[in-house]
N, C-alpha and C positions, 0 to 999 in steps of 0.2 A: 583335515589339517592342511594348511597352506605351506608349501615348501618353496621359498624364494631361492632361485638358482643363480641367476646372473643379472648384473646391472651394468650397463655401459652407456656412455654419454660423450658428446663432443659439442664444441662451441657453446657449452653451457657454463655460465659464469666465467671463471678464469681459465677453463679448459679450452684448448685450441681445436684445430680441425682433425686431430688424430684421436681415435677412440680411447677413452679411459675405461677399461673393463675390469670388473671385480667379480670374482667367483665367490658367491655367498655361501657355498656349502663345502668348500675345500678343506677348511680347518674348523675345529670346534671353537677356538678362541683366536681372535685377531686383534692386535694392537695397532692403532692408526696414529702416527705421529707426524710432526711437521711444525714449522714456524707459523705464527699468525698470518692469515691471508694466503697460505700455501694451497688451500683447497681441501683440508681435512673434512670439514662439515659439508662439502659439496655433495658427497654421496647421499646424505640425508635429504638435501634439497632435491637432488635428481630423483631419488626414489619417491618422495612425496609428490613431485611434479608429474612423474609418470603415472602414478596411481590415482591422484586426486586433482591434477590440473593446477596445483599451487604449491609453492615452495614450503619447506618445513619452517624456515625462518620468515620473518616479515619482509619479504622482497616482492616488489611488483613484477608482474609478468614481463613487461618490456625490459626490465633490468636483468632478466635471466639470460638473455642473449649475450654472448661474448662481445664486448665493446670494440675489440680490434677487428675481428672478422665480420661481425654484425649481420650474420645470416647463417642458415643451415644449422640452427640449434636443434639437436635431436637427442632424445633419451629413450632407451629400450630396457624393459625389465621382463625377465622370463621367470615364471613360477608354475608350480603344479598344484592344482586344487582337485582333490579326489583322484580320479584316474585320467583327467584331462590336463594337457599342458597348454598354458596361455602365454602369449607375448603381447605386451602393451607397448605401442609405439606412439610417442607424443613429441611434437616439434613446434618450433616457432620460426617464422620467416623462412619458408612458408609454414602456415598452421597445419599441423598433422595430428590426427587422433584416430588410432586404429587398434582394434582388439582382435587378436588372432587366436583361434582355438584349434589345436592340433594342426597348425599350418594352414588353416582355412579362415579367411577374413569374415568376421561376423557382420551381418547386414548393417550398413551405415545409413539406411534411409531415415532413421529417427534423427531428431535434432540433437545437437551436442549435449544438451542437458539430459535428455532421455538416454542417450548413449552412456553418459556417465552414471546414470541411475542403474542401468543394466550391469555395469561393472561393479558398483558398490553393493547392490542389493542381491543380485543373482550369482555373482562370481566370488567377489571378495567376502561378501556378507559382513562388511564393516565399513564405517565411514572414517573421515579424517580424524575425528576426535578419538574414537575407539582404537584406531590403528596406532595412534601415538601413545595411548595409555598402556598398551600391552607390548609394544615394540620398541618405543623410544623413551628414554629419560635424558633430558639435556638441559643445558643452561641457556638455550636460545629462547625465542619468544613464545614457544608453545606452553600452554597453561597446564600445570600438574593437576591431577584429579582433585586434590583437596582445595584447590583454588577455583574450581568450577562452581557454577551456581547449582542449586539443588536439582533443577530441571535437566541441566547438562550432565550432572552426575547420573541421573536416572537413565538418560539416553545411553551413556556408556555401559552401564550395568545391564540394561536391556539387550544391548548388542552382545555383551559377553555371555549372557544366559540364553541368548537366542530366543527371546520372548518379544522382540519388537514386532514379530508377525502379528501379535495381538493388537498392537497399535495400528498396523496397516489394516487389519480386519475391522477394527473400530472405525477407521476412516472410511472404509468401504461401506460399512453399515450406515454411517452418517450420510454418505452420498446417496445410498439407496433410500434412506428415510426422506432426504430432501426431495428426491424424484417422486417418492410415494406421496409426499404432502402435496406436491403440485398436481399429481393425478387425483388425489382426494378432493382438492379444490375444484378440479375440472368436473369430477363426478358429482360433487355437491351442486355445482352450477347447473349441470345437465339435469339433475333430479329436480331442482327448483324450477327450471325452465319447463320440464315435462309436467310437473304438478300444475303449474300455471296454465299450460296448454290444456290439460285435462279439465281444470276448473272452467276455463273459457269454453271448451267444447261442451261440457255438461250444461253450462248456462245457455249456450247456443241451442242445444237440443230442447231445453226447457222453454226457451223462447219460441222455437218452432212449434212445440206441442201446445203451449198454453196461450200463445199470442192470438188475439181475435181482432175483429174489425174495429172494435172500440179503441184498442191500443194503436192500431194504424192511424185512426182518426186523431188520437191524441198527438201522435208524432206530426201529423199534418198541421194541427193547431199550433204546435211548437214551431213548425216551419213558418207559419203565418206571423206569429209573434216576433220571430227572429227577423223576418223580412221587414216588418214595421220598424223594428229597432234600427235596421240598416238604413231605412229611408230617413229616419230622424237624424242619424249620424251624418248622412250625406247632406241633409239640409243645413245642419250646423256648420259643416265644412264649407258649404257654398257661401253662407253668410260671412264666415271668417275670411274666405278668399276675397269677397267683395270689399271688406274692410281693408284688407292688405292692399288691394289694387288702388283704393281711394287714398290711403294715407302714406304708403311707403315712399312714393315719389317725392311728395312735398317735404316729408320728414327728412329724407336723406339729403335733399337739396338744402333745406334750412340748416341742418347740422354741418354740411360741408361749408356753407357761407360763414356760419358762426365760428367754426374751427379756423377758417382762413383769417377772419377778422381778429380772433384771439392771437393768432400767430403774428399778425401785423402790429397789434398793440404791444405785444411783448418786444418786438423789434424796436418800436418807437421808444418804449421805456428804456431799453438798453442804450439807445442812442442818446436820450436825454441824460441818463446817468453818466455816460462817457463824457458828454459835453460839460456837465456839472464838475466832474473831476478836473477837466482842462481849465475851466474858469477858476476853480479853487486854486489850482496850481499857479495860474497867472497872478491872482490876487496875492497869493503867498509870496511870490517873487517880488512884487512891488512893495509889499509890506516889510519884507526883511532886507531888501537890497537898496543901497543908497548910491552905488556907482555901477556903471555898465561893466560887466565882467569881460567884455570883448575889447572895448576901447579904453576902459578904465576912467571915463569921464563921469563926473557926478551927475546923477539923475535929478532933474529939477523937482522940487517939492510939489509944485503945482501939477506937473505931469504925473507924479506918483498918485496924487489924490484923484486926479481925473481918471486914471487907469483903475484905481480901486473902486471908485464910484460906478464906473462902467461895468466892472466885473460883478459887483453886488446886484446891479439892476438885471444883468444877464442871468445871474443865478436865480433871482426871484422869478423871472419869466420861465426859466427851465423848470423850476419847482412847480409852478402853476401848471405847466404842460404835463408833468408827471402825474399830478393829481387828477387832471382831466382824463389822462389815459387810464389810470386805475379805476376811475368812476365808470368809464365806458366798458372797461374790462369786467366789472361786476355785472353790468347789464348783459354783456355777452355770455358770462357764466350762467346767469339765470336762464338765458335763452337756451343754452346747451342742455341744462338740467331739464327744462320743460320738454324739449324735443327728445331727450333720452327716455323720458317717461313714455312718450309716444312710440319710440322704437321698441321699448320693452313690451308694450302692448302688442305690437306687430309680431314680435318673437313668440309671445304666448299664443297668438292666433295660429302662427305657423306650427307650433308644437301641438296645438289642439287638432289641426288638420292631420298631422302625422299620426297622432294617437288614434284618431277616428279611423284613419286608413287601416291601421293594424287591427283595430277591433272589427272593422267590416270584413277584413280578410279572415279573421278567426270565425266570425259568425257565418260567413259563406262556407267555410269548411264544416261548421256544425250542420248547416243545411244539407251539404253533400252527404255527411255521415247519416243524417236522418233519412234522406232519400234512399241511401244504400240499405238502411235497416228496413225501410218499407218494402223495397224490392225483394230483400231476402225473406221477409215475413210473408210476402205474397206468394212465394214459391216454396214455402216450408214443407209441404207434403212430399214433394219429390226429393228434397234434400235429407229427410229424416233418416232413411236407410243408410245412405252414404255416411252421414254424420256418426251414426252408431258404429259403423265399421271403423271409421277413423278413431273413435274413442277406444275401441278394443285394441287397436294397434298401439295407441299411446300408452294404455295401461300395461301392455306387454313390455314396451320399452322401459317404462318406469320400474317394473319388477326386475328387469335385467340390470338396470343401473343400481338398484338396491342390493342385488346379489353381488355385483362387483364391489360395491362399497363395503359390504360385510367381509369379503375376501381381503380387501386392502386393510381394513381395521384389524383383522386377524394377523396379517403379515406385519403390520406395524407393532402389534403387541409382541410378536416373536422378536422383532428387531430391537424393541425396547429392552426386553429381557437380555438378549445377546449383548446389547450396548452396555448394560449395567455390568455384565460379566467381563466385558473387554476394557472397561475403564481402568484407570490407574489403581483404583481401589478394589478391583475385581480379581480375576485370575492372576494377573501379574503380581499383585501384592502377595497372594498366597505362595507363588513360586519364589519371589524375593524373600519372603519370611523364612522359607526353608534354607535359603542360601546365606542369609545374613550371619547366622552363627558360624558357618563354615568360613566365610570371608573374615570374620573377626578372629577366629582361631588361627588362620593362616597369617594374617597381618601380625598378630602378637608373636607367632613363632618366628617370623622373619625379623621382627624388632629385637627379639632376644638374641638371635644370631648376630645382629648388628650391635650388640651390647647397649641397647637402649631399653631399659627396663621400665616400661610404662604399660598400662593396660588401655588398649585402644578398643573403642566400641563405636560401630556405625549402626545407627538405628534404621528402621524401615523407611524413614523419610530421607535417608542418606545424610543425616546430620551427625557430626562426630562428637564423642565425649572421650577425653583422654585423661586418665588418672595416673599420677606418679606417686611413688612412695612418700608417705608423710605429707602429702600436699592435697589440696582440693582438686576438683575437676577443672580441666583446661580445654581450650580449643586449639586447633592447629596453629592459629596465628600467635598463640602465647609463647611458642618455642623459638629457639635460635635457628639461624639458617642451617647449621649442621644437623640439628635435631629434626628440622623439617625435611631435610634431604633423606634422613634415615626413614622417616615416615613415607616419603615418596617412593623410595626404593622398595620398602616392604609392600606397598600397594602395587607397585609394578610387578613384582614376583607373584603376588597374590592373584592379580588379574591373569597372568600367564597360566597359573595353576588352575584357576577356575575355568579358563578357556579350554585347557586341556581336558578337564573333567567333563565339560559339556561338549567338547569336540566341535564347538561352534566357530570360533575365530582363532583357534590355536595356530601358531606359526613357529617355524624353526628360528626365526630371526629375532635378535635382541641387540639394540644399539644403545650404548651409554655415551652421551656426548659431554665430555669434560666433567663427568660425574666425580672422577677421582681427583680432579684439580681444584674443586671449589671449597666445600665445607667439611669434607671428611678428614678426620685425623688419621694417624698411622694405624690405630686399632680398627677404625672404621674401614680403612682400605683392606686390611687383612680379613676382616669379617665378611666384607662384600665379596672378596675372592673366594671365601669358603662357599658362599651361595652359588657363585658362578661355577665352581668346580663340581657342585652337587647337581647341576642341571643335567638332564638326560642327554643321551648321545644324539638325539634329534635336534638339539639346539646349536645354533651358530651365533656366537657372541662377538660383537665388534665394539671395541672401546676406543673412543677418540680422546687423546690425552696429550698434555705437554710434558708429562712425567715419564718420558720414554726410558730414561736411564734407571728409574726405580722399578718400572713395571715390565720391562722387556723380557726378563727371564720367567715371567709368570704366564706368558701366552705362547701358543703353538705357532703363531705366525705374526709377522709385522709388515705393515704397509707404511711407506714413508712418502709424504707429499712434499714437493719443493717447487720453487719457481725457476723456470729457465726461459730466458728471453720473453718475460712477461706472461708466459703460459704455465699453467700447473702441469707438473709431471708426477708420475707415481712409480715407486719401486717396490716390488713384491719380494720380500726376503725369503719366503717359504720356510720359516723356522719350524722346528719340531721340538723345542726345548722344554716346554711346560709339561 
């Protein structure tokens, strides 16, 4: 069981540079009051930040530092887990994260995330979700159990029942299987390689034993045929090279001249077209204009006719010029096409030379390989004994690889069986199946104490069915906010009871944030107080509320938060009335 002892913080949210310190075990029940913004819920944010590195409410980390002092934000929480006492120190500006066990700082070599994992998995044995399900019920941004997804509900219950170890074990098994599969692939590769080596070695031995002079001569004949083929290819390449030398220069020169001439003709055509446009413009002017636009004198009719006739004659000359340019252009295009055919033939000859060169290189490698075979066959008698020894070594290696593969297959079979047992449908389901009736009985008991007479049932998939008198089955979302809060309260006390039964994540602390202020009526308040009074002596309840005048005489202590010079202050009344 975890006993939270003290919490203190400074320069955190609205708290200034003086420590705000709260003794978490001094009274069985404590009422926390104050105006909005005075700092009542700050203790929840401080506790959550100290334990999990994030506030209870939806507040970004930089916003947690007091905006006036803007530095030295520090939170410390002290608790006992088993026989050891721990102190968690976490701060911002500068960043601090320390875990002290019995006044000795735990090694900080690990990265921050790993350090947090040590805190949650090895010390607290709960995470942010499960902590808030059994310690906190509030009106802030944290999601109640019934509003969680099925997977998140499972995670909370696994933490409560202390069976998430099976999930961790399953993860380890999966990691082992992944490594094992890689090893199996490597062994399979080594086996195939060794089998191929053995087959090659056996073939080599057969070649040494059975090969005779006739086979050597056959390889020499093959070499002769290959050399003849090489000579033929070299001859083809020489002819192609001669053709290229003869044709490439004049073809490139002719193409260059033809392209230059085509460019000149295009330029002539453009100039003729521009001149025609100018002539047409002048003709249009004398055709449409009767007086000079500059001096406003009338243009003589005879002058206009002369200008128009001159323009028409010029236009005909230019049109004839364009036709001649186009005719010569067609001749040039035919020339380009003809020499492009010659250029393509040259490229094909070049490609043939390249292909022949590659084939010659391959055939030369073939000749080298045949000569190597002949040399090896010629000395086969001396190599036979050594080859047989190498074959024996290869066979021994193959047997060793096969034995390793059998062991890996056997290990994989065991891991597969364990993996099936560790899945959500395996051991965990059996454990959960035993606790589901207990959970449902406790929830229904607390619902009755809260005067909410419905039958609540949570199945093994963590889906709820809620039946009320004379009505059909409903889900959580079917009810009013007040009814939902009764269900949330019943679940909160159920998780605490289950945690105590399992002694997994049981804790002394219970915080209700504005639970009395939201949707509970007078009877609901009285019934909730009955449950709080019935909690064992190890419990320390903190209730944050605006209804101080109604609730004050029901608690043994009262903390009041108020603002003074823009900083939150706290007054501890130390009551013993309830």
